[in-house]
Steps between C-alpha positions, in 0.01 A plus 500: 500500500476472119182588318391502140480819297121469495474517881761775550380806692432814296837658587625469146356486152785279383463130431879474508518489882346170604617475860344685793832557679604721210159652426494646848822692420386682185588871529588793275855556380519812716413295808746225403802731485450590866674171572818637337714713730805725451817290489318183393641258248221453247508216248260520207407259226574564135747402233542704179180690598289182506334438835587840647245614763264751339341683796713469812824637360342826369329538837833441673671760280231753590535423871879545482461822299265653756715394792816645348319820405407533867865464597489136608787272400299222333713262293494127430732237361341351187556141383347353184532208261666702227370818341143596586260719304650832393216686673572329833873563472445866407240576766715361780824654370342844465426507873870450582357251746691190387820466701612172343396321181573137411557308269418661161337810352444638152333839545655842440388673823631223723818482294559872548454467877750213510762676291459818705562304819151562642401132485724208595483223242614140535537341156520120533440185301127425505559138601669624819219721631293242686806337655641833621168603650473168684857550625398835646720729291220759484366456850141397558226545242245717678228508236433306180258640241415224253259500207306178450217381276287354775468307825365145508246358742786340693690828525768441237603788278474488120805672353484787251675561168836478672635289783840663550590511870141496626540161666797627701321822597195303620722262698710771664285808558368585845195673349343419163275712280333315213364664186239280334482608136188379322638617164734200495323225304377222725631258238854591602454270800702190418780693328709513818744258660593625849792305640544483878807276515784753506709530817817656633823302547557243638144382437478532123391210283504464119222678310349220294414694187634329187265635232367846421139387550561307825281596793682474831284719723136583558256728315445758778677699769441404862486767769424532868176705509599641838777699332265642235398841636310634198344393171444758226287438193599632160403458138783635287726363225875472526690791353592373154864452413618740233557309180782668308454432128752275335735685269777419254756479780302255716414294191868479404593385851226238485629368168850455644358313802285271286792426266705410805231259619514334159877469526473345846244249375731406211788455745288267712497729803125574488202272425383556143129569550464619858836662583526538881274706730521870418531801728472849357513840663241772445505725194474526124818299437369205701163525325673508161689179585180334616316610184779360288461157657158464338665539159752224570481121500416477870191347658424405858746745655494572871571813702631524857528868573402785730229654284264406221473775239264558207730315263483190716117499491513499121753216492279297733198573282668384179655191659863609477516496881345206682531631856626809683597531867563840660427707808298779334307610192662813350239578236395802299138614498424282198687211662293533817182498291615188317578323827167592662296403195677167454582408859376141471742437213802660667436348843605159364825637359624754756624458856596777744740420786669691785807682369726303732399203279475672160855631550646223712861416401452128565207482259654730239808276488302175493264605220781645287345841445594719201523842663457810282527834681561863420801710595610862503850420380768233478873534483739343255563205734133417560429665835146641504348806666122461523417762758710818529517778241859624473580264786333701778136582428256215554261426216281214624681211666653161438164327540515133416757518222778376726293201612482380141843620379696323772296179501350456152616274219549800272556856620424765237496880535332715237514873421505749216862589423444870569271731698421874500504516119846352485657711775539194724660170403368192679840337443774674702859424605400441865159521664505735802252281686487119479182302557599189304864405474657350191470160670118516482467645149514259209340691213467872420258617231439839339338584166854484355547132578550230760819432695529144626753528784499139611845349513679823416786655696474873582727606214294306247175610662575870459552465124176304454292744706627799301461329161155353563324740739649850491345764277721584200537858626683370810691198367814690407524667842445170681747314279762771553452469877550122487800524269677743731403310815637174362819673383565652842738295709356357820129526412469127556220251447225761453673801339377843609633853499385607844540868426261469204270211595211735582585747227174441311298586811714799591457644152126461519483677835716782367369539145170309473649237269729200536663576165858626506511853359 
C-alpha cells in the first residue's frame, strides 16, 4: 500500500521515503551489513566518487575488519560502476577483504593490493560491464548497495548524482540495500533517463537515441520491494573530485587541440559552430580543453560523455555548451556547491544515463563523438598504453576510453610528453602494454604538438609522432631507433629492433631514467 509522506508512521524523520513498504525497512548501516555474508558478490553504486554509498560501505569495512581480526575468512567480490570514493576504496582495501575488484579503480591502497597480487582485478571496457554481469561472468549478484535521492509514493527510486551500473545492480541482486541521501538536492529529480530496453542477443533492438538531449527511458529506477532488505538514511555530500590546477603543459595541449578543431572545421569535416558531441576524460588537461572552448567561436556545443566536470558547468552557464549527457557528476567542492545552488538551471541542461547507454558503441558511432582521453604513453606507431606503468603495474584501468576510441568519429589521446621531471618519455619505441591499438588511435597530442595519424602508413606515422609529440630531449634517441630499424633488413611493414624495443623501459627500471647514459 502506498501512502503520502504526511501519513507515514514515525519510523523515519525523512520526507524522502514516501512509500510504506520502504519505510518499514529503515535500519542502521550496522544492521544493514548483516545481510552481507563472506563470499558474497557485492555490487555498489558510484561512478567517479559520485553516488557512492556513504554509510553502508564503512560499516561493511568495519565488519570485515573485525571478522578477519578474529580469524574468520571474510572476503567479498566487489563490483562498481567505475571508481568509487577514495575513502570507500581505501577502507575496503585496507581490510584485505576484497577478493575480486571490477571494473575500475583509482585509489593507491587498492592499487597496491592489486599489484601485490592480494586482490584480483578485472579491467574491462565500461560499456561491457552490464552485459557481462547479465551473461553471468561474475556469478550471481548477492547484494546491491545503491545510493538514491528518494523513494516516490509509488515505490520508484530517484537516482543520485551518478547512475553508473545501478540499474543493473537493482535488476540482478538477490538482496538490495538502499541508502537514501537527503543531501542530494530534490531538484535533481528529472535529470535522469533510465533506459530499460537493453537485452542480450538474439533479442537486441536498436537504441533509438539520435540526439544528445533525447530521452529514451524513464526518470526513475524500478525495483521489486520484496528484494529490498534494508533502507539506510544518510545526509552527506559526495566526496569532491580533486581538481588539479591547469598549468602551462595542459594549456599548451589544449591550444593544440583547439587549433586542430579549427583546421577540421576549415576542411569541412566538423560543423563550424557546434562541432560534434564532445567526450573528455577526467583531469586538468581535459578541463583546459573545455576552458579553451569558451574562448573560441563555438556556441551551442553538446557533450556526450561519462562525467560532467567543473569546466562543463561553466561552459553550460556561459552558453558555450547547450546540453550535456553523462552518467555521473565528477565535481570539485566548489562545483558541487554551484550545482546545488543552481539546480533548477542545470536540470534543464544535464541528463544522467546508465553507463551502458552513456558508453554504448552503437550510440557513440551514431552521434559521431569526438573522444579525448588521457594516456600513460604511446609508441612511435600510435599504440597507446593507458593503464600499466612500465607495462606491468596497474595504474587505474581502461575505463571508458576504449568505448569512445574504437567507435567515435575522432579518437584523440592526450598527455604531457614527459613524466617524473623528464625521467620518463611518454613517447617510446614500443609500449609494453597495449590498451588501444594503432587502428583505434587517430590523433596524439602532447604540449610539444599534435600528430594527426589519419591516412599514414606506419613508417610515415613514426616520423610524425617523434617530430610533433616527443620531448626534444628524447627526439634524437627515438629518431636513431627508427633510422636503424628501417635500415635493418627484414624489419618489414612496421620496423622494430626487437632486442631494443623496450630499451627505454629497461633503462628506467635499471637507472631511474629513460635517457641513454
